[in-house]
N, C-alpha and C positions, 0 to 999 in steps of 0.2 A: 447558520442561527449566532447571534449576537449574546452577550451575557444578560443584558437587559429583555431582550427579549420573558424573556423568566422571571421579570420581576414584578409584581404588582403591582397597577396604576399608582398606588397609594405612597409606596416607595421611590414611585420615581417622581409624583408630583412637583415636591418642594424643587427639584434642578429644573423641568418647563417651565417653558411660560407657557400662560394662560395663551387658547386660541380665538381672536376674535371670532362676533357671529357674525352670519352672514353669508358672505363670501371667499368667505375663511383669510382674508386683505390682513393685510399692520395695518390701524391705524393711525400710528404713530410713523408715517414712513413722512420725509419732508416733499414739498411740493407734490404738486400730480402725479409723479412716479410710480407706478402700479406697486404692492406689496406683493410681498410672498404668497404662495398659496400652502396653503394644505392639499395635498390632496386627498388627503382622507375625508375633508368634505361634500369630494364627488361620490360617495359616496349615497347609493340611490338611485342618484340622480341621470338620467338618460346622459346618452352619448351621443352628445351630437352630429347631427349626419356631416359631413362635408358642402359647402355651397361652392356652387362654381357658377360669373358671370359668362362665361363659353365652355361647357362641360373640358379639358383635358388641357385649355387652352387658359385662360384667364381666370385668375381664385382671387374672390372680392379681401378687404387686408391688407394688399401683399404688394411689392413691387413684383413689375416683369419689367425685363431689359427686351429692347427689339432694335435691333445691330444690321448696318451694311453701308455698302460702300455707295459715298456720293451715287444721287442719278441712280439709284438703284428704285426710287419708288417710297421709300420710306413714308411721305410725306403724305400722300395719295393712298396708300396702303389704310394706312394711323384712321385715315378723314372717311376712306368709304366702309372700314372697318367699324370706324364706331357709330358709323350711320347704320347698317344694318341693324348693332343688338339694339339703337334706341327704338327699332322696329320693329324686332323679336322676328329680324328678314336670314334669310337664309346667306352664309356666304359662303364663297368655295369649300363646300362641306362642311361648314359647321352651323351651326344653329342654340343660340341659347336658350334654358330651357324660357325663359318672360322675355319679353324688350324691358329694357332697362335703359332710364335717362341715362347720354353722355357729355362730357363735356371735354374739350378738343384746346389744347392752350400752343398756341401755334406763334413760330418766335422770327419766325425766318420767312412768311406769303403775306405779304400785302392783303389787301379787304375782296381785291377784284377779283386776282387767283384762288384767292376761295369759292368762291360767290362762283368762279365757271368750274373748278373741278366738282362746286357739290352737284350744279343743274347736269354734270358727264356722272355724277354719282347718281343722281337717280333717275337719268334716260337708261342707264342699264339698268336699274334693277325697276324699273317699268312704274315710277313714280312720280307724281309732281314733288315738289319742294315745297307746296304747302301740306306734301305729308307726313315731315319731319318737326312738324311749329308742334313748340315747348317737346321734343323726344332729343336733338338735340342741337346742341349748346357753345359757340367759336368764340374763343377770347384772343385777339390778335395784339400782336406784340410784337409785333413787327418794328426798329428804333428803339424800342422800351431800353431802359435800365432792366435787366428781366435775370438779374439776382435772386435764387430762391430765399440766399441768406451771406450771413458772412461768417468768416471765424475772428474770435478776439485771442486775445494776447495766449490764455493759456489753451488756446484751441477749442472752446466750446464751439456748435452751430449756433447761431443769433441767425432765427429765420428771419426773414425780409417786411415789407409791409404787401409784397407781389405774393408770398404765402401767402398772408395771412385771408388777400383777394380769392387768393384761389378756395382757396378754403372754406370760407362763405357762399361762392358762391355755389360750391357744390351742394354741399348742406341748403340753402335757399332753393335750388332746382329740381334740389333728390338726385343729382348724379350717382350713379354709381361705376362711374365709368368715366374716369380723367386723365388724358393723352400727354403728357407734357413730352412737346421739340422744341429744342431738343436738347441733352444734356451739356452742347459746351455752349449754350445760352446763359444757362439755368445753373450752373454749378464755376461759381469763380473762386475752386480752390486749384491744388495741383492734381490734374488727373494719375501721377504714380506715384504718388499719399499715400498709402493702406489709411492709413488715421481721418486724413479729411474723406477721403471718398469715402470710408464705411460711415462716418457720422452725418453726414450729405441723403446718402439713401433709409441709413435712418429716420435721420426729418422726413422725406417721401417715405417710407414703410410710417410713419408718423400721422400723414397727415391720409394717407389709405384706412388705417384707426380712425384715426377720427372724422373720414365719411363713409364709412367701413363701404366704401370702395376699390374697387381694383384698381392700381394706379398703371402706367404705361408710360414706358423713361425712353425717349426716343436717340439713342445716338450713331451716332459714327463709328470706323472701324477704322484699324491703324493703313497705313498705305505698305506694310511688309503682305508680300503675299501670304492669302493661307490667313490673316487676322480675322477673330468673329469680333475684336470690342478693339476699340484701345486701352491706353494705361493699364493700370496694376491689378492682379488678379481680384482686389477686393469690388471691381464692378462686378464681377461672376461673384464670386463669395456670398456677397450682402445681396442680393438679388433671388427671390423663389424659384422664377423660374425667367431663359433667358432665349428669346428667340434671334433667330440669321436670316435676314433676306439676300436672295443674290439671283441675276441675273445667269443666263444661259451666257456660259465658257465652252470653249475647245478643250484640245487639250496641250491646249496651250498656257493657259488659262485669259486666255482673250475674249473680248465676247465676241458673238455667234452673229457672225453678217444674217442680218436681216430678221433676225429671232423677237421676241418682245415676251421670251418667257419668264417668268417670274418664279422662284420657290424658294414658301417660309417654312423653314424650320423648326422645332424644337429641340434646340442644344441640351437645352440641361432642364431640368424639373423635378422637384423635389416631390410631388403626388400626385407625377402623373408620367406615361414614357414616355425617355431616352427617342429620337430619330424618324417621327413623327412629320410630315411634310403635307401640305398645302400646292400645286400648281395654280398659275393664272399665268392669263397672256393681254396686256394691255391692248388696249384698244378701243378707240375714238374717245380716248382721256379717262376711262376707268378701266381695272381689270375683268375680267367674263374668265367661266373655267375654262378650263382645257377644254378644247372640241376633239374625243379622241373619234368622233364619227369617219375622216376624212386621216384615222391617222394609215390603214394600212393602204390611202390609196399612196400617200407618203410614203411609204416605205416602196411602194411600186418604183414610186422616178426616182427613188433614192440608187434604186435597185439598178434600173433602166440608165443611171444615167454612168455610174458604176462599168456597169459589161463597156459603156461604147469607151470610157477612157480606157477600159483594156484591152479591146477593140484597138482606137486609134496608138498606144502603147504599143502593143504586140504587132501592127503594121509599119510602124518604123525600128522594128528590133530591140525595143525595150523591155529587158526583162524587169517585172518586178517582181514583190515577196511581200506573206501578208507576215511577215517579222517586220518586228519593230528595227528603221536599223537603215541607210540611206535609200534604199530600192522601196521602202515600204511604202506600200498603193497606194493606202487611204492621202499621207503625205502628197506624196508626187500627183496623185490625180485632181487633186483636192486644188490646182495653178492653172487647171486645162482646159479649158471653155469646156467640154465635152458635162465637165457634173456640174455646171448651172451653177455656178457659185456655193455650190454647197461646199461644208471644213470637213476638214478630216473627221474629226467625230462622228460625221453624223453617214461620211461616205466608210469608215469604218465597221459602225453595227448591219452597213450595206453589206460587206464583202461579207460576216460573219455568218449574215442567215442567207449568204450564198450557195458561203462554207457547207453549210446545214446539212442548206437542201442538193447539193452537190452540183451543181449549177459550174459551178469551179471549181477543182482540183488544185494543189500547191504542189512548188517542186516538183513538176510535172518535166518532162524533155521539151524546148522548144525548138532550137536549132542547135544548130554543130557552130563550133566557133572558127577563126583561122585554122587552130590547133586539133579540129575535126573531134574537140570534145564538144559534149552535148554543154548549152546550157540552158541551167534551168529558172521554174516560176512557176507565176500563175498561169494558170491555162485556161478557157470555158472547158469544159467538161465534153463537147462534140469536137472538140478540133483539137484532145489531146493525143501527140504524138508515139501508137504503142508496138512495142517493137516486138515481132515473135519471140513467145513463149518460149525460157529457155531451162525449164522444167525438166529435171530430169527424176522420172522414173524407178522404182525396185533400188531406191538409195542406202534402203539399212545397211547399218555393217552384217559382215557375217564372222564367227571368228573360224579360224581354219583350226581344223581339230589332228592333225597330221601333227607329228613329231616331229623337232625341233633341228636343224641339221647345220644352222648357222653353229660355228664352235665362239663364236663373238656374241653372242645370244643367250644369258640362262634361260637353261627345258623350263615351259610349263605359262612364256610368253606367249597369248595366245595376237595371231595378226589379221589383222581385219581385212578382208576387202570392199574399197567403197566403190569400186565400178562397178559402171549401168551395167543394164543385161547382155547375160555374155553372150557372144557367140566365138564358133567356131574358133581358131587358129589358122593365120595365112595355109592357103589350101598349097599341099605336095610342089603344085604343079612351079608353081613360082615361087618357092623357095631353093633359091639358089646364093652360091659366094663368088658374089663380083660375075663381072661381066668381059666377059673378051671378045677381040675385033668380030668375031663372029654371032655376037649378043647370046640372049640367054638360049639355052639349049631348046630344040623341038621334039617335043612328042608328039605318038601316035593319033591318032585315034584309037584304040583298043589302049594304049598307056592313058590316053584323058582320059578316059570312062574306068580304068580305073583306080584314077587318083581321085577323084567324085564317089569314090564308091566304100571305097578307105574314108574317103575323109568323113562323109557318111557314117558310116561303122565309129569311127574314133567322137563322133556328136554327143550320140546314140550312149557312143557308153560311158559317157561323165557327162550327158545334160546338159547339153549347149543345145544350142540352136542351131543346124549346119545354115551356112551360106544357100541362098535362092542361086 
């Protein structure tokens, strides 16, 4: 509580500026910039529901940054996504609540290329090109001056004629999704200058507000591995949502051979969960949903290839391991013809499935080296060398209760007997000291029988197991 909370309005009135009627904004603010809002003017007004162009992915009146490496398919993705939004169709599991018109500003492709791309998109969606009439609009800008604005000497962003043209087309065509492809063409400042980047993105946000649209800004990533956008942190911090498009790679970050898989990840979102992903495959010039119907078959084929590699390696006495290192099986097998050009990442997944089902075993005895030491590694479970069990039963320690007779050991220290199942001592008839030229002494039949009876009596008295 503040002291002023206890003062009546009549006392505070001389010190407070009157609140204008209407929307609670200041009427004397310069220019067209919004004035301060008195939140008290919201009293009794219904709380507006959050609107989505695509739930969880695209917000109206906000900027979304969509970045990816060159060749990832950003332009195709944006053109196809806007086409789906414009007719209210599903796109990789997402769907707009209602169809909205779209405007795609492309600064890098010629008209014929975009025509071919749109034909492939229509074919993938099962529609004719005429089905997008008055819904999907493209503004080609290849070879033009594409700056959305420049900066004056004070650093203020000055919108260009292109900025005003885009806003005009969006309003006249009632487009509620605007894609700007791409930032390198549209932004003429330094991508590492937080101030210039922030002013540029503020201009994109102003475009979104003026047209009541979602603005998608397409951008590239930096060359460094792991980079998800290029330039300073303002590229991420000044956008409400950041999406990242990637191609499928192996464990070394190299493109996976033969894979056309793409993944669109939501890596920053102010009004949605982070980490959601859309997976798709490139096929016949467009993106299509991932076909999981043959996933079990693909897994089976990868596992068969892994076992074929394991058999070939074992045949030439090449030991492999499930642990990353010099003999890491997936990496070694990826270069073998039996792998069928599968990468180490696919083979590693197959290995884990085979281990989990017990088809192969790890750290098993394979063969003996020249020094007679065992070589260990991966092996099929049905070919594992299993030595006879050497487990000794009755190994529990048994404390000795006899009094201590060793003068060097303090009394009361128990002696544990770790011997296995006890047997009778050496028979009396084999106990002798030394052997002379005549060899061990001979026993008569009566002496031999007496020795056996004595042994049995001793064993019975001590609870031992008599020798047969």
